[in-house]
VMD Tcl script that draws the C-alpha trace (Angstrom):
set ca {
  {18.73 9.89 -10.18}
  {19.06 12.95 -12.39}
  {20.78 15.82 -10.66}
  {19.59 19.38 -11.25}
  {22.42 21.60 -12.52}
  {21.99 25.15 -11.26}
  {24.42 28.01 -11.81}
  {24.85 30.11 -8.66}
  {26.98 33.12 -7.83}
  {29.83 33.07 -5.32}
  {27.68 34.97 -2.78}
  {24.83 32.47 -3.14}
  {27.24 29.55 -2.79}
  {28.64 31.07 0.41}
  {25.12 31.50 1.78}
  {24.17 27.92 0.92}
  {27.27 26.57 2.64}
  {26.48 28.51 5.81}
  {22.91 27.18 6.09}
  {22.70 24.76 8.98}
  {20.89 21.50 8.08}
  {17.69 20.83 10.00}
  {18.64 17.20 10.56}
  {22.02 16.31 12.00}
  {24.18 13.85 10.06}
  {23.72 11.20 12.75}
  {19.93 11.52 12.84}
  {19.78 11.47 9.05}
  {21.94 8.33 8.98}
  {19.75 6.53 11.53}
  {16.49 7.45 9.79}
  {17.83 6.55 6.35}
  {19.02 3.12 7.47}
  {15.73 2.47 9.26}
  {13.74 3.36 6.14}
  {16.02 1.21 3.97}
  {15.44 -1.77 6.28}
  {11.68 -1.16 6.16}
  {11.82 -0.90 2.36}
  {13.60 -4.24 1.98}
  {11.17 -5.92 4.38}
  {8.02 -4.49 2.75}
  {9.36 -5.27 -0.73}
  {10.02 -8.87 0.34}
  {6.45 -9.09 1.65}
  {5.23 -7.64 -1.65}
  {7.09 -10.27 -3.68}
  {5.59 -13.14 -1.67}
  {2.11 -11.59 -1.36}
  {1.69 -10.74 -5.06}
  {2.99 -14.13 -6.12}
  {0.24 -15.67 -3.97}
  {-2.32 -13.25 -5.45}
  {-1.39 -14.28 -9.00}
  {-1.52 -18.00 -8.19}
  {-4.84 -17.67 -6.37}
  {-6.59 -15.70 -9.12}
  {-5.37 -18.13 -11.75}
  {-6.96 -20.84 -9.61}
  {-10.16 -18.82 -9.08}
  {-10.48 -18.28 -12.82}
  {-10.79 -15.30 -15.11}
  {-14.42 -15.62 -16.14}
  {-15.24 -12.31 -14.41}
  {-13.74 -9.07 -15.67}
  {-12.83 -7.90 -12.17}
  {-10.63 -10.97 -11.67}
  {-8.72 -10.12 -14.86}
  {-8.09 -6.64 -13.50}
  {-6.99 -8.02 -10.12}
  {-4.59 -10.41 -11.84}
  {-3.09 -7.60 -13.94}
  {-2.74 -5.50 -10.79}
  {-0.95 -8.38 -9.05}
  {1.52 -8.75 -11.93}
  {2.28 -5.04 -11.89}
  {2.67 -4.95 -8.10}
  {4.95 -8.00 -8.18}
  {7.16 -6.24 -10.73}
  {7.23 -3.09 -8.58}
  {8.29 -5.11 -5.53}
  {11.05 -7.00 -7.35}
  {12.49 -3.89 -9.00}
  {12.32 -1.79 -5.84}
  {14.06 -4.54 -3.87}
  {16.76 -4.74 -6.56}
  {17.24 -0.95 -6.70}
  {17.42 -0.63 -2.92}
  {20.02 -3.38 -2.69}
  {22.16 -1.83 -5.43}
  {22.05 1.70 -4.05}
  {22.44 0.78 -0.39}
  {25.07 -1.88 -0.13}
  {28.63 -1.71 -1.42}
  {28.26 -4.53 -3.92}
  {31.21 -3.29 -5.92}
  {33.50 -4.70 -3.25}
  {32.49 -8.29 -3.95}
  {33.74 -8.27 -7.54}
  {30.50 -8.30 -9.53}
  {30.86 -8.15 -13.33}
  {28.78 -4.93 -13.42}
  {28.51 -1.59 -11.64}
  {25.45 -2.00 -9.37}
  {24.78 1.70 -8.81}
  {24.64 2.72 -12.47}
  {23.17 -0.51 -13.84}
  {20.24 -0.32 -11.40}
  {19.22 3.06 -12.86}
  {18.08 1.52 -16.15}
  {17.29 -1.99 -14.88}
  {15.55 -0.97 -11.65}
  {14.61 2.68 -11.15}
  {13.05 3.62 -14.50}
  {11.25 0.27 -15.12}
  {10.09 0.45 -11.50}
  {8.57 3.87 -12.19}
  {6.84 2.40 -15.22}
  {5.28 -0.46 -13.26}
  {4.43 1.83 -10.34}
  {2.38 4.08 -12.60}
  {0.91 1.00 -14.31}
  {-0.37 -0.06 -10.88}
  {-1.84 3.42 -10.45}
  {-3.70 3.35 -13.76}
  {-4.98 -0.22 -13.29}
  {-6.31 0.89 -9.89}
  {-7.99 3.85 -11.60}
  {-9.39 1.51 -14.28}
  {-10.82 -0.86 -11.65}
  {-12.45 2.06 -9.81}
  {-13.86 3.43 -13.08}
  {-15.21 -0.01 -13.99}
  {-17.11 -0.20 -10.69}
  {-18.44 3.31 -11.24}
  {-19.93 2.14 -14.53}
  {-21.53 -0.78 -12.71}
  {-23.22 1.66 -10.34}
  {-24.28 4.13 -13.05}
  {-25.45 1.59 -15.65}
  {-26.32 -1.64 -13.80}
  {-28.52 -2.93 -16.62}
  {-25.99 -2.34 -19.40}
  {-22.70 -2.97 -17.64}
  {-22.35 -6.53 -18.98}
  {-22.23 -5.21 -22.52}
  {-20.16 -2.13 -21.62}
  {-17.52 -4.02 -19.63}
  {-16.65 -7.33 -21.27}
  {-13.68 -9.65 -20.88}
  {-12.33 -8.62 -24.28}
  {-12.64 -4.89 -23.57}
  {-11.02 -5.35 -20.15}
  {-8.05 -7.22 -21.60}
  {-7.63 -4.58 -24.32}
  {-7.75 -1.71 -21.81}
  {-5.19 -3.35 -19.52}
  {-2.96 -4.14 -22.49}
  {-3.11 -0.48 -23.56}
  {-2.27 0.64 -20.02}
  {0.87 -1.50 -20.06}
  {1.80 -0.21 -23.52}
  {1.36 3.51 -22.86}
  {2.43 3.57 -19.21}
  {5.16 0.96 -18.82}
  {6.79 0.76 -22.26}
  {8.02 4.41 -22.37}
  {10.15 3.77 -19.28}
  {12.39 1.62 -21.45}
  {13.30 4.60 -23.65}
  {15.97 5.39 -21.08}
  {18.11 2.63 -22.60}
  {18.54 4.76 -25.73}
  {20.35 7.55 -23.87}
  {21.83 5.55 -20.98}
  {23.00 2.38 -22.73}
  {24.79 -0.44 -20.95}
  {28.26 -1.18 -22.29}
  {31.34 -3.08 -21.27}
  {33.96 -0.67 -19.92}
  {37.32 -1.11 -18.22}
  {37.28 -0.52 -14.46}
  {40.74 0.43 -13.14}
  {39.72 -0.29 -9.53}
  {38.94 -3.93 -10.35}
  {41.45 -4.13 -13.20}
  {38.92 -5.76 -15.49}
  {36.02 -5.04 -17.84}
  {32.58 -4.64 -16.28}
  {29.09 -3.73 -17.44}
  {28.15 -0.11 -16.72}
  {26.12 2.80 -18.04}
  {27.83 4.96 -20.65}
  {25.61 8.07 -21.06}
  {25.30 9.65 -24.48}
  {27.05 13.00 -24.73}
  {24.28 14.62 -26.73}
  {21.32 16.91 -25.95}
  {19.05 13.91 -26.56}
  {20.04 12.49 -23.18}
  {18.93 15.61 -21.34}
  {15.67 15.83 -23.29}
  {14.81 12.15 -22.81}
  {15.58 12.00 -19.10}
  {13.70 15.22 -18.38}
  {10.75 14.07 -20.45}
  {10.56 10.72 -18.66}
  {10.80 12.36 -15.24}
  {8.03 14.79 -16.15}
  {5.90 12.03 -17.72}
  {6.10 9.68 -14.74}
  {6.67 12.15 -11.93}
  {4.00 14.68 -12.85}
  {1.64 13.84 -15.73}
  {0.86 10.19 -14.98}
  {1.09 10.59 -11.22}
  {-1.45 13.41 -10.90}
  {-3.73 12.06 -13.65}
  {-4.11 8.70 -11.91}
  {-4.37 10.30 -8.48}
  {-7.18 12.64 -9.52}
  {-9.04 9.84 -11.34}
  {-8.87 7.52 -8.32}
  {-9.99 10.33 -5.97}
  {-13.07 11.08 -8.11}
  {-14.05 7.42 -8.56}
  {-13.49 6.61 -4.88}
  {-15.72 9.46 -3.72}
  {-18.42 8.36 -6.15}
  {-18.21 4.72 -5.02}
  {-18.24 5.71 -1.35}
  {-21.42 7.73 -1.90}
  {-22.91 4.79 -3.78}
  {-22.16 2.44 -0.89}
  {-23.72 4.89 1.53}
  {-26.93 4.97 -0.51}
  {-27.06 1.21 -0.77}
  {-26.56 0.84 2.98}
  {-30.07 2.29 3.50}
  {-31.71 -0.41 1.37}
  {-33.54 -2.89 3.59}
  {-32.92 -6.58 2.99}
  {-34.91 -9.59 3.98}
  {-32.63 -11.69 6.20}
  {-34.78 -14.81 5.88}
  {-35.51 -14.98 2.17}
  {-32.98 -13.66 -0.30}
  {-33.67 -13.82 -4.02}
  {-31.02 -14.40 -6.67}
  {-31.23 -10.74 -7.66}
  {-30.58 -9.71 -4.07}
  {-27.63 -12.11 -3.87}
  {-26.17 -10.52 -6.98}
  {-26.60 -7.08 -5.42}
  {-24.85 -8.20 -2.24}
  {-22.02 -9.70 -4.28}
  {-21.67 -6.47 -6.26}
  {-21.65 -4.50 -3.01}
  {-18.80 -6.66 -1.66}
  {-16.84 -6.09 -4.87}
  {-17.36 -2.34 -4.59}
  {-16.15 -2.44 -0.97}
  {-13.01 -4.27 -2.09}
  {-12.38 -1.73 -4.85}
  {-12.92 1.14 -2.41}
  {-10.37 -0.37 -0.01}
  {-7.87 -0.78 -2.86}
  {-8.45 2.82 -3.93}
  {-8.24 4.20 -0.38}
  {-4.97 2.33 0.17}
  {-3.61 3.79 -3.06}
  {-4.72 7.32 -2.12}
  {-3.28 7.03 1.38}
  {0.08 5.94 -0.05}
  {0.39 8.27 -3.04}
  {-1.22 11.51 -1.88}
  {1.76 12.27 0.44}
  {4.05 11.67 -2.55}
  {2.14 14.30 -4.52}
  {2.55 16.70 -1.61}
  {6.29 16.02 -1.51}
  {6.52 16.82 -5.22}
  {4.67 20.13 -4.80}
  {6.56 21.38 -1.74}
  {9.72 22.53 -3.63}
  {7.58 24.87 -5.74}
  {6.50 26.72 -2.60}
  {9.53 26.13 -0.35}
  {12.74 26.52 -2.41}
  {14.82 25.46 0.61}
  {13.37 21.96 0.14}
  {15.54 21.42 -2.94}
  {18.59 19.19 -2.73}
  {21.11 22.05 -2.63}
  {19.52 23.90 0.28}
  {19.36 23.68 4.09}
  {16.48 21.19 4.04}
  {18.33 18.70 1.84}
  {18.28 15.93 4.45}
  {14.59 16.47 5.14}
  {14.00 16.24 1.39}
  {15.92 12.97 1.16}
  {14.02 11.42 4.06}
  {10.65 12.56 2.68}
  {11.40 10.99 -0.70}
  {12.43 7.76 1.02}
  {9.16 7.75 2.97}
  {7.26 8.33 -0.28}
  {9.01 5.35 -1.85}
  {8.20 3.21 1.20}
  {4.52 4.19 1.04}
  {4.43 3.34 -2.67}
  {5.82 -0.08 -1.84}
  {3.25 -0.55 0.94}
  {0.54 0.01 -1.69}
  {2.08 -2.75 -3.82}
  {2.25 -5.15 -0.88}
  {-1.15 -4.75 0.77}
  {-3.51 -6.20 -1.84}
  {-3.27 -9.81 -0.66}
  {-4.53 -8.85 2.80}
  {-7.37 -6.77 1.31}
  {-8.50 -9.66 -0.89}
  {-8.37 -12.13 2.01}
  {-10.34 -9.77 4.25}
  {-12.96 -8.68 1.72}
  {-13.33 -11.48 -0.84}
  {-14.92 -14.71 0.37}
  {-14.23 -16.58 -2.89}
  {-10.60 -15.45 -2.95}
  {-10.23 -16.27 0.75}
  {-11.67 -19.78 0.37}
  {-9.52 -20.51 -2.69}
  {-6.44 -19.16 -0.95}
  {-7.09 -21.29 2.14}
  {-7.68 -24.37 -0.01}
  {-4.34 -23.82 -1.73}
  {-2.70 -23.52 1.68}
  {-4.58 -26.57 2.97}
  {-2.48 -28.86 0.79}
  {0.23 -28.36 3.38}
  {-1.93 -27.35 6.35}
  {-4.96 -29.53 7.29}
  {-6.21 -26.83 9.68}
  {-6.52 -24.37 6.79}
  {-8.66 -26.96 4.95}
  {-11.06 -27.05 7.91}
  {-11.31 -23.25 7.95}
  {-11.85 -23.12 4.18}
  {-14.83 -25.53 4.44}
  {-16.59 -23.31 6.96}
  {-19.60 -21.41 5.53}
}
mol new
graphics top color blue
foreach p $ca { graphics top sphere $p radius 0.5 }
foreach p [lrange $ca 0 end-1] q [lrange $ca 1 end] { graphics top cylinder $p $q radius 0.2 }
display resetview
């Protein structure tokens, strides 16, 4: 959204103009439209899926701390899906031609892009918090109930929303929405009127660095470390022999905890698979200057950033399927909710 302003000499400008793009205009157009269609579809799936996740976990109950974290993750992912759908619509389609009382392209910057970045990183840190919580369960199994309580979980999630999402709204201070006259439509519409002060440059650059670098790599590294630790813990527990004919309550609790850890590992692996390529895309321009927007690889850069956005949306849309596959209690509750309209789902839900 924020263009880099670089001063170049006449010779450099001539060289840049003579660089032949790697992708042809036609290929770039086809790929871009395909990715946009995929984005709208996956975002739509995310809206429906996370709404179902929220409803199901409210029905399951919030007596367990992990369910509180899952619910908070569902709320964040739902917000990501809605805002990404809104931003994609505003930037892709020529909505100005239908006479809307606002400028879609500029309005979506402060109402879609920046809040979406805030919720996207909130999802990342909640995922890291869930993984860290399970690590504590593995390290301190006898003390985890006092270390991780409902109150502490709610406070931690609240702080994540405060310190990760809230700063994204600072953009409204330097890119305020105001009513301006639009000569093309011959009427007053709502649009962004950027401040003409150095504060705008400082704020936008700070937000891009905060969300694009600091929070992104902090959450990514934390999830990588916790996921490796949990995977090693699962591998150790896989060697523990269990009596298949007589299972004590303690063994049942261990099996339940193992299923929860597997679910968390799947959530973390999905996050890592979707956001690690984004980190690579962010690092490439530091090593390949031609990857910047004013160079010969501009179209490749655009497509790679679109793919990164699509992967981020996939992460926000996949949780429902992970919960259904891994969580028996969630699956049974979900099927029972569906059985009110589908008798066959009721029969499946009653199966052991």
